C-alpha positions as CSV (number, residue, x, y, z in Angstrom):
1,M,0.0,0.0,0.1
2,T,1.3,3.3,-0.9
3,S,1.9,6.0,1.7
4,S,0.4,9.4,1.9
5,I,3.7,11.0,1.0
6,E,4.0,8.8,-2.1
7,N,0.4,9.6,-3.2
8,N,1.0,13.4,-2.6
9,A,4.3,13.2,-4.6
10,S,2.6,11.4,-7.4
11,I,-0.3,13.9,-7.8
12,V,2.0,16.9,-7.5
13,Y,4.1,15.5,-10.2
14,L,1.0,15.4,-12.5
15,Y,0.1,18.9,-11.5
16,Q,3.7,20.1,-12.4
17,G,3.1,18.7,-15.9
18,E,-0.2,20.6,-16.0
19,L,1.5,23.8,-15.0
20,R,4.4,23.4,-17.5
21,H,2.7,22.0,-20.5
22,G,-1.0,22.6,-20.1
23,K,-0.7,26.2,-18.9
24,G,2.7,26.9,-20.3
25,F,4.1,28.4,-17.1
26,H,7.8,29.3,-16.9
27,P,9.9,26.8,-14.8
28,K,10.6,29.4,-12.2
29,T,7.0,30.1,-11.8
30,V,6.3,26.3,-11.4
31,N,9.0,26.1,-8.8
32,D,7.4,28.8,-6.7
33,I,4.0,27.2,-7.0
34,L,5.3,23.7,-5.9
35,R,7.2,25.3,-3.0
36,H,4.0,26.6,-1.6
37,I,2.3,23.2,-2.0
38,W,5.1,21.5,-0.2
39,Q,5.1,24.1,2.5
40,F,1.4,23.4,3.2
41,E,2.0,19.6,3.0
42,A,4.7,19.9,5.6
43,H,2.4,21.9,7.9
44,T,-0.2,19.2,7.8
45,G,2.4,16.5,8.7
46,S,2.3,15.2,5.1
47,V,-1.3,14.1,5.4
48,D,-2.9,12.8,2.2
49,F,-4.4,15.6,0.3
50,R,-7.6,13.8,0.3
51,S,-7.8,13.9,4.0
52,V,-7.1,17.6,4.3
53,T,-9.8,19.4,6.4
54,R,-11.0,22.9,6.7
55,K,-9.3,23.1,10.2
56,M,-6.0,22.2,8.6
57,V,-6.4,25.0,6.0
58,E,-7.5,27.5,8.7
59,D,-4.4,26.6,10.9
60,F,-2.1,27.0,8.1
61,K,-3.6,30.4,7.2
62,D,-3.4,31.7,10.7
63,E,0.2,30.7,10.9
64,L,1.2,32.5,7.7
65,V,-1.0,35.6,8.6
66,S,0.7,35.8,12.0
67,R,4.0,36.3,10.3
68,A,2.8,39.3,8.2
69,D,3.7,41.8,10.9
70,K,7.0,40.3,11.9
71,A,10.4,41.5,11.0
72,G,13.5,39.6,9.8
73,K,13.5,36.1,8.4
74,E,10.3,35.1,10.3
75,G,8.3,37.9,8.6
76,L,6.4,37.5,5.3
77,S,5.1,40.2,3.1
78,A,1.5,40.5,2.3
79,S,2.1,39.8,-1.4
80,T,3.9,36.5,-0.5
81,I,1.1,35.3,1.7
82,V,-1.6,36.2,-0.9
83,H,0.4,34.5,-3.7
84,T,0.7,31.4,-1.4
85,F,-3.0,31.1,-0.7
86,G,-3.8,31.7,-4.3
87,N,-1.5,29.1,-5.5
88,L,-2.9,26.5,-3.0
89,K,-6.4,27.3,-3.9
90,A,-5.6,26.7,-7.6
91,F,-4.0,23.4,-6.8
92,F,-6.9,22.1,-4.7
93,T,-9.4,23.4,-7.2
94,W,-7.6,21.4,-9.8
95,L,-7.3,18.3,-7.5
96,S,-11.2,18.5,-7.1
97,G,-11.6,17.5,-10.8
98,Q,-9.0,14.5,-10.6
99,D,-9.9,11.0,-10.3
100,G,-9.9,9.7,-6.8
101,Y,-10.2,13.3,-5.4
102,R,-13.5,14.4,-6.7
103,R,-15.5,13.3,-3.6
104,A,-12.9,14.2,-1.0
105,I,-12.3,17.9,-2.1
106,S,-15.2,20.3,-2.2
107,A,-15.5,23.9,-3.1
108,Q,-16.0,24.6,0.6
109,L,-12.5,23.3,1.1
110,Y,-10.6,25.1,-1.5
111,N,-12.5,28.3,-1.0
112,H,-11.0,28.4,2.5
113,F,-7.7,29.4,0.9
114,N,-9.2,32.8,0.0
115,S,-6.8,35.5,1.3
116,P,-8.0,37.8,4.0
117,R,-9.2,41.1,2.4
118,H,-6.8,43.3,4.5
119,L,-3.9,41.4,3.1
120,V,-5.1,41.6,-0.4
121,E,-5.4,45.5,0.0
122,L,-1.9,45.6,1.6
123,A,-0.4,43.5,-1.3
124,G,-2.0,45.7,-3.9
125,A,-0.8,48.9,-2.2
126,A,2.7,47.5,-1.9
127,A,2.7,46.7,-5.7
128,Q,2.2,50.4,-6.5
129,K,5.9,51.3,-7.0
130,F,7.3,54.7,-8.0
131,V,6.7,55.3,-11.8
132,P,8.9,58.1,-13.2
133,S,7.4,60.6,-15.6
134,A,8.6,61.3,-19.1
135,E,10.1,64.5,-17.8
136,Q,12.1,62.8,-15.1
137,L,13.4,60.3,-17.6
138,R,14.6,63.2,-19.7
139,L,16.2,64.8,-16.8
140,M,18.1,61.6,-15.9
141,L,19.3,61.3,-19.5
142,G,20.4,64.9,-19.5
143,E,22.5,64.3,-16.3
144,M,24.2,61.2,-17.6
145,P,27.7,61.7,-18.8
146,A,28.6,60.6,-22.3
147,N,32.3,61.1,-22.6
148,L,33.2,57.4,-22.8
149,P,31.8,54.5,-24.7
150,A,30.7,52.8,-21.5
151,Q,28.8,56.0,-20.5
152,R,27.1,56.3,-24.0
153,R,26.1,52.7,-23.7
154,D,24.4,53.3,-20.4
155,R,22.7,56.4,-21.6
156,A,21.5,54.4,-24.7
157,M,20.2,51.6,-22.4
158,L,17.8,54.1,-20.5
159,A,16.8,55.7,-23.9
160,A,16.0,52.3,-25.4
161,L,13.9,51.2,-22.3
162,F,11.9,54.3,-22.9
163,L,11.7,54.1,-26.7
164,F,11.1,50.3,-27.1
165,G,9.1,49.7,-23.9
166,V,10.7,46.3,-23.6
167,R,11.6,44.4,-20.4
168,D,15.1,44.5,-19.2
169,G,15.6,40.7,-20.0
170,A,14.7,41.4,-23.6
171,L,16.9,44.5,-23.7
172,I,20.1,42.8,-22.7
173,S,19.6,40.0,-25.2
174,L,18.9,42.2,-28.2
175,R,21.3,42.1,-31.1
176,L,22.2,44.8,-33.6
177,K,20.2,43.0,-36.3
178,H,17.0,43.2,-34.2
179,V,16.8,46.9,-34.5
180,D,15.6,48.4,-37.8
181,I,16.2,52.2,-37.8
182,D,14.5,52.8,-41.1
183,R,11.3,51.1,-40.0
184,K,11.7,52.2,-36.4
185,Q,11.0,48.7,-35.2
186,V,12.5,46.1,-32.9
187,F,12.2,42.4,-33.8
188,Q,12.0,40.4,-30.6
189,D,12.8,37.1,-32.1
190,A,12.1,34.6,-29.2
191,R,14.7,32.2,-30.4
192,E,17.3,34.8,-29.5
193,V,15.7,37.5,-27.4
194,K,14.6,36.7,-23.8
195,T,10.9,37.7,-24.1
196,K,8.1,36.9,-21.6
197,F,6.4,33.5,-22.4
198,S,9.1,33.2,-25.2
199,K,6.8,35.3,-27.4
200,T,8.1,36.5,-30.8
201,S,6.8,40.1,-31.6
202,I,7.7,43.3,-33.6
203,V,7.8,46.4,-31.5
204,D,7.4,49.8,-33.1
205,W,9.2,52.6,-31.5
206,F,6.9,54.5,-29.2
207,P,6.4,58.2,-30.2
208,I,8.7,59.5,-27.4
209,G,10.5,62.1,-29.5
210,D,13.4,62.5,-31.9
211,D,15.8,63.4,-29.0
212,I,15.4,59.9,-27.5
213,E,15.7,58.2,-30.9
214,R,18.8,60.0,-31.7
215,I,20.6,58.7,-28.6
216,V,19.8,55.1,-29.6
217,I,20.7,55.7,-33.3
218,D,24.0,57.3,-32.4
219,W,24.8,54.4,-30.1
220,I,24.1,51.9,-33.0
221,A,26.3,53.9,-35.3
222,E,29.1,53.8,-32.8
223,L,29.0,50.1,-32.5
224,K,28.9,49.8,-36.3
225,A,31.8,52.1,-36.6
226,M,33.8,49.7,-34.6
227,D,33.0,46.8,-36.9
228,A,30.5,45.3,-34.6
229,G,28.6,42.5,-36.5
230,E,24.8,42.1,-36.9
231,D,24.9,39.4,-34.2
232,A,26.7,41.6,-31.8
233,P,24.9,42.5,-28.6
234,L,23.1,45.9,-28.7
235,F,24.4,46.6,-25.1
236,P,27.6,44.7,-24.6
237,T,29.5,44.2,-21.4
238,A,31.7,47.1,-20.2
239,P,34.5,48.2,-20.0
240,F,35.2,47.8,-23.7
241,K,38.9,47.0,-23.5
242,P,38.9,44.6,-26.5
243,W,38.0,47.6,-28.6
244,I,41.5,49.1,-28.1
245,G,44.0,48.4,-30.8
246,R,41.9,45.9,-32.6
247,H,40.4,45.8,-36.1
248,S,37.8,43.2,-35.2
249,I,35.9,42.9,-31.9
250,E,34.0,40.4,-30.0
251,L,31.5,41.9,-27.8
252,E,29.9,39.8,-25.0
253,F,26.3,39.9,-23.8
254,L,25.3,40.9,-20.4
255,T,24.5,37.8,-18.4
256,T,22.0,39.4,-16.1
257,A,20.0,42.6,-16.0
258,A,21.8,43.8,-12.8
259,P,23.9,46.3,-14.7
260,V,20.8,47.8,-16.2
261,R,19.4,48.4,-12.6
262,Q,22.7,49.9,-11.6
263,V,22.6,52.3,-14.5
264,L,19.1,53.4,-13.4
265,R,20.2,53.8,-9.7
266,K,23.1,55.9,-10.6
267,A,21.2,58.2,-13.1
268,A,18.3,58.6,-10.8
269,A,20.6,59.7,-7.9
270,A,22.3,62.1,-10.2
271,A,19.0,63.7,-11.2
272,G,17.4,63.7,-7.8
273,V,14.8,61.1,-8.8
274,P,13.6,58.3,-6.6
275,Y,15.0,55.0,-7.7
276,F,12.8,52.7,-9.7
277,K,13.1,49.3,-11.4
278,P,13.6,49.0,-15.2
279,H,10.0,47.6,-15.4
280,A,8.6,50.9,-14.1
281,I,9.5,52.5,-17.5
282,R,6.8,50.2,-19.1
283,S,4.4,51.9,-16.8
284,T,5.6,55.3,-17.8
285,V,5.0,54.4,-21.5
286,A,1.5,53.0,-20.5
287,K,0.4,56.3,-18.9
288,L,1.7,58.2,-22.0
289,C,-0.5,56.0,-24.2
290,D,-3.7,57.9,-23.0
291,E,-2.1,61.0,-24.5
292,W,-1.1,59.5,-27.7
293,A,-4.3,57.6,-28.4
294,S,-7.1,59.5,-30.1
295,S,-9.2,56.4,-30.7
296,L,-9.8,53.0,-29.3
297,R,-7.9,51.6,-32.4
298,D,-4.9,53.7,-31.4
299,M,-5.1,52.4,-27.8
300,K,-5.3,48.8,-29.1
301,A,-2.2,49.3,-31.3
302,L,-0.3,50.9,-28.3
303,S,-1.3,48.1,-26.0
304,Q,-0.4,45.4,-28.4
305,N,3.0,47.2,-28.8
306,L,3.6,46.7,-25.1
307,G,2.9,42.9,-25.6
308,H,-0.6,42.9,-24.1
309,E,-3.3,40.9,-25.9
310,Q,-6.0,42.9,-24.1
311,V,-6.2,46.7,-23.7
312,S,-7.6,46.0,-20.1
313,T,-4.1,44.5,-19.2
314,T,-2.5,47.9,-20.0
315,S,-5.3,49.8,-18.1
316,K,-5.2,47.4,-15.0
317,Y,-1.5,46.9,-14.4
318,Y,0.1,50.0,-15.9
319,G,-2.2,52.8,-16.8
320,D,-3.7,54.1,-13.5
321,V,-4.8,57.8,-13.9
322,E,-3.8,60.2,-11.2
323,P,-6.7,62.1,-9.5
324,H,-5.8,65.5,-10.9
325,V,-5.5,64.1,-14.5
326,K,-8.8,62.2,-14.1
327,Q,-10.5,65.5,-13.1
328,E,-9.1,67.4,-16.0
329,L,-10.2,64.6,-18.4
330,F,-13.7,64.8,-17.1
331,R,-13.8,68.5,-17.4
332,K,-12.8,68.2,-21.1
333,M,-15.5,65.5,-21.6
334,R,-18.1,67.7,-20.1
335,D,-17.0,70.5,-22.4
336,K,-17.3,68.3,-25.4
337,Q,-20.7,67.2,-24.3
338,R,-21.9,70.8,-24.2
339,N,-20.4,71.4,-27.7
340,P,-21.1,68.4,-29.9
341,G,-19.4,70.3,-32.9
342,A,-16.1,69.9,-31.1
343,R,-16.3,66.1,-31.4
344,D,-17.0,66.4,-35.1
345,I,-13.8,68.5,-35.5
346,G,-11.7,65.8,-33.8
347,D,-13.2,63.1,-35.8
348,L,-12.6,64.9,-39.1
349,A,-9.0,65.8,-38.1
350,E,-8.1,62.1,-37.7
351,R,-9.2,61.5,-41.4
352,V,-7.0,64.1,-43.1
353,D,-3.4,64.3,-43.9
354,L,-0.7,65.7,-41.6
355,D,-0.4,68.9,-43.5
356,T,-4.1,69.6,-43.4
357,Q,-4.0,68.8,-39.5
358,D,-1.1,71.3,-39.1
359,M,-3.1,74.0,-41.0
360,V,-6.2,73.4,-38.8
361,R,-4.0,73.5,-35.7
362,K,-2.5,76.9,-36.7
363,I,-6.0,78.3,-37.3
364,L,-7.1,77.1,-33.9
365,Q,-4.0,78.6,-32.2
366,M,-4.6,81.9,-34.0
367,A,-8.2,81.9,-32.6
368,L,-6.9,81.2,-29.1
369,D,-4.2,83.9,-29.4
370,K,-7.0,86.4,-30.1
371,K,-8.7,85.8,-26.8
């Protein structure tokens, strides 16, 4: 007769396959989920999952929640606790549909893994990290030195994060051949670029401005002037000693994104801006999408460029509107409601060429100047 430990190990092995192959989760994510399952199993004394009771779930939850306010190694963040409960609920929900477990596991059991509301709120508040504004990113770029190749590389790193809107893992794995200056696009080839979910995509440069584009373009030109090949890393390791006195160079890829974070930390300190992680720049871009988009179609294109299949993803995780901005947007909407003709002007303007739009803009500006 097999033991409860063997039964548990067997069913968790099957769940691991479901996570990796059925849901396509990254191995690291799978490991985190399995760690939470084994943590619960150890807490119950390795009782067979079919014999888990609501009291066992409650005791486990109480133990973890009690560590939310503790400091040091014994303490746990609200986010960690919420993720633990969420992973366990998903596991037991899956178990309830497996042969041999259907009668033993009910919704009343796995719903007991729901997180306490106050911890959900704390976890959500903790996730709201500092997001730099476009002006702050430009201030940082302006403060960054550019006398040495390594310094120009660092400045181009920040500019590229802003211009491309890519994650830091993708940034450090980009090659020169992946950047098309003429089309103003980046080809994220998942066979070579470390993209989320190993997804291949074409990223159009966001309309950040010619000044930001120029930093990246000049850096690419500098690499090519040093005979860097098309397969060379866009942001190689530094210092660039191999460049000195050599006709051909072999540039090495950064092995981790740590140097990118170091670049941001140093640039933020120099510009008097709070430190933020590279991923926060994607939030900066998402917030700007509201300004760039003049239609739902525009917003869909911008959201897709960030790698989001649904516009709601951009809005939910990246595009929170500050209260004062929200107030101003509603003021403008009320003004448009009072004057339907203003909406007609906006709709017509989208359908004409840029020269005509520029002429209309000048006429409207002249009308404003007369006030």
